[in-house]
SEMIKOL-948024 format. One record per residue (C-alpha): residue number from 1; residue in one letter; x, y, z. Coordinates in steps of 0.001 Angstrom, whole numbers, padded with zeros to 6 digits. Layout:
REM residues N
<node num="NUM" residu="A" xx="X" yy="Y" zz="Z"/>
...
//
This chain:
REM residues 100
<node num="1" residu="M" xx="-182873" yy="083442" zz="-088425"/>
<node num="2" residu="L" xx="-179491" yy="081077" zz="-088105"/>
<node num="3" residu="L" xx="-179605" yy="077554" zz="-089032"/>
<node num="4" residu="I" xx="-177117" yy="075438" zz="-087018"/>
<node num="5" residu="T" xx="-176348" yy="072256" zz="-088071"/>
<node num="6" residu="C" xx="-176197" yy="069516" zz="-084945"/>
<node num="7" residu="P" xx="-173671" yy="067015" zz="-085796"/>
<node num="8" residu="W" xx="-176325" yy="064258" zz="-084185"/>
<node num="9" residu="C" xx="-179725" yy="065783" zz="-085330"/>
<node num="10" residu="G" xx="-179139" yy="067734" zz="-088564"/>
<node num="11" residu="P" xx="-180283" yy="071054" zz="-089319"/>
<node num="12" residu="R" xx="-182055" yy="073101" zz="-086752"/>
<node num="13" residu="D" xx="-183253" yy="076666" zz="-085995"/>
<node num="14" residu="E" xx="-180563" yy="078822" zz="-083704"/>
<node num="15" residu="T" xx="-183497" yy="078899" zz="-081130"/>
<node num="16" residu="E" xx="-182891" yy="075326" zz="-080298"/>
<node num="17" residu="Y" xx="-179427" yy="076029" zz="-079346"/>
<node num="18" residu="H" xx="-177927" yy="077461" zz="-076227"/>
<node num="19" residu="Y" xx="-174144" yy="079502" zz="-076745"/>
<node num="20" residu="G" xx="-171323" yy="078092" zz="-074358"/>
<node num="21" residu="G" xx="-168600" yy="080561" zz="-075639"/>
<node num="22" residu="Q" xx="-165118" yy="080091" zz="-076759"/>
<node num="23" residu="A" xx="-164219" yy="076514" zz="-077909"/>
<node num="24" residu="H" xx="-160792" yy="074900" zz="-077313"/>
<node num="25" residu="V" xx="-159871" yy="077116" zz="-074333"/>
<node num="26" residu="P" xx="-157338" yy="074611" zz="-072187"/>
<node num="27" residu="Y" xx="-158044" yy="073785" zz="-068631"/>
<node num="28" residu="P" xx="-154975" yy="074844" zz="-066463"/>
<node num="29" residu="E" xx="-152236" yy="072008" zz="-065942"/>
<node num="30" residu="K" xx="-151839" yy="072804" zz="-062430"/>
<node num="31" residu="P" xx="-154732" yy="074533" zz="-060803"/>
<node num="32" residu="A" xx="-153764" yy="075012" zz="-057695"/>
<node num="33" residu="E" xx="-150656" yy="076798" zz="-058783"/>
<node num="34" residu="L" xx="-152529" yy="079430" zz="-060348"/>
<node num="35" residu="D" xx="-152580" yy="083118" zz="-058633"/>
<node num="36" residu="D" xx="-156114" yy="085731" zz="-058887"/>
<node num="37" residu="R" xx="-154794" yy="087080" zz="-062003"/>
<node num="38" residu="Q" xx="-154190" yy="083743" zz="-063785"/>
<node num="39" residu="W" xx="-157422" yy="082486" zz="-062668"/>
<node num="40" residu="A" xx="-159278" yy="085722" zz="-064289"/>
<node num="41" residu="E" xx="-157486" yy="085271" zz="-067348"/>
<node num="42" residu="Y" xx="-158827" yy="081510" zz="-067632"/>
<node num="43" residu="V" xx="-162009" yy="082370" zz="-066752"/>
<node num="44" residu="F" xx="-162801" yy="085789" zz="-068022"/>
<node num="45" residu="Y" xx="-160389" yy="086225" zz="-070969"/>
<node num="46" residu="R" xx="-161599" yy="085242" zz="-074559"/>
<node num="47" residu="D" xx="-160285" yy="085813" zz="-078130"/>
<node num="48" residu="N" xx="-162370" yy="088655" zz="-080032"/>
<node num="49" residu="P" xx="-161350" yy="088482" zz="-083549"/>
<node num="50" residu="K" xx="-163284" yy="089285" zz="-086749"/>
<node num="51" residu="G" xx="-163605" yy="086431" zz="-089010"/>
<node num="52" residu="P" xx="-163637" yy="082813" zz="-087888"/>
<node num="53" residu="F" xx="-164212" yy="081974" zz="-084288"/>
<node num="54" residu="A" xx="-164497" yy="078083" zz="-082880"/>
<node num="55" residu="E" xx="-167411" yy="078688" zz="-080314"/>
<node num="56" residu="R" xx="-168722" yy="075930" zz="-078147"/>
<node num="57" residu="W" xx="-173080" yy="075302" zz="-078656"/>
<node num="58" residu="M" xx="-175579" yy="072837" zz="-076446"/>
<node num="59" residu="H" xx="-178607" yy="071136" zz="-078869"/>
<node num="60" residu="A" xx="-180959" yy="072098" zz="-075819"/>
<node num="61" residu="H" xx="-183809" yy="071517" zz="-077578"/>
<node num="62" residu="G" xx="-182642" yy="068585" zz="-079226"/>
<node num="63" residu="C" xx="-180352" yy="065766" zz="-078261"/>
<node num="64" residu="R" xx="-179164" yy="068282" zz="-075474"/>
<node num="65" residu="R" xx="-175411" yy="067289" zz="-076754"/>
<node num="66" residu="W" xx="-172234" yy="070085" zz="-076753"/>
<node num="67" residu="F" xx="-170674" yy="070317" zz="-080065"/>
<node num="68" residu="N" xx="-168236" yy="073138" zz="-082108"/>
<node num="69" residu="A" xx="-169033" yy="075236" zz="-084240"/>
<node num="70" residu="L" xx="-166969" yy="077437" zz="-086695"/>
<node num="71" residu="R" xx="-168648" yy="080884" zz="-086824"/>
<node num="72" residu="D" xx="-167830" yy="084085" zz="-088653"/>
<node num="73" residu="T" xx="-168130" yy="086411" zz="-086254"/>
<node num="74" residu="A" xx="-168435" yy="089366" zz="-089244"/>
<node num="75" residu="T" xx="-171126" yy="087841" zz="-091294"/>
<node num="76" residu="Y" xx="-172445" yy="085829" zz="-088536"/>
<node num="77" residu="E" xx="-172137" yy="083017" zz="-090978"/>
<node num="78" residu="V" xx="-171709" yy="079116" zz="-089499"/>
<node num="79" residu="L" xx="-168959" yy="077831" zz="-091345"/>
<node num="80" residu="A" xx="-168677" yy="074356" zz="-090042"/>
<node num="81" residu="T" xx="-169450" yy="072342" zz="-087083"/>
<node num="82" residu="Y" xx="-168126" yy="069131" zz="-085443"/>
<node num="83" residu="R" xx="-168091" yy="066807" zz="-082339"/>
<node num="84" residu="L" xx="-165821" yy="067792" zz="-079264"/>
<node num="85" residu="D" xx="-163999" yy="064790" zz="-080155"/>
<node num="86" residu="E" xx="-163252" yy="065717" zz="-083476"/>
<node num="87" residu="P" xx="-160576" yy="068262" zz="-084381"/>
<node num="88" residu="R" xx="-161104" yy="071944" zz="-085479"/>
<node num="89" residu="P" xx="-161638" yy="072065" zz="-089704"/>
<node num="90" residu="D" xx="-159179" yy="073427" zz="-091758"/>
<node num="91" residu="L" xx="-160890" yy="076078" zz="-093690"/>
<node num="92" residu="A" xx="-158242" yy="076554" zz="-096377"/>
<node num="93" residu="A" xx="-159165" yy="072674" zz="-097257"/>
<node num="94" residu="P" xx="-161419" yy="072253" zz="-099774"/>
<node num="95" residu="A" xx="-164718" yy="071256" zz="-098452"/>
<node num="96" residu="A" xx="-166826" yy="068195" zz="-099442"/>
<node num="97" residu="G" xx="-170116" yy="068912" zz="-098894"/>
<node num="98" residu="G" xx="-169953" yy="072431" zz="-096971"/>
<node num="99" residu="E" xx="-171199" yy="072528" zz="-093381"/>
<node num="100" residu="R" xx="-171946" yy="069748" zz="-091547"/>
//
């Protein structure tokens, strides 16, 4: 079972959360000017890396808040969690205390 640390509630079982897709996907600056292909790319096209990947999660059975998580797609390990108003953590920097 995966243990995910909510930035507000602390570590909880993965069954308390809902996955929300890729994090840091910018909303189009001028959405009225997008054609169908561009809308399809914004809505459906997402990265699919092997390794660290920024995702959105919601603590559905807890505080019901959205947050971001860096998860390794190869090992399924959660490397870090952080609030939406915080920048993506730099994994190259030494971590003080590991996952939050």
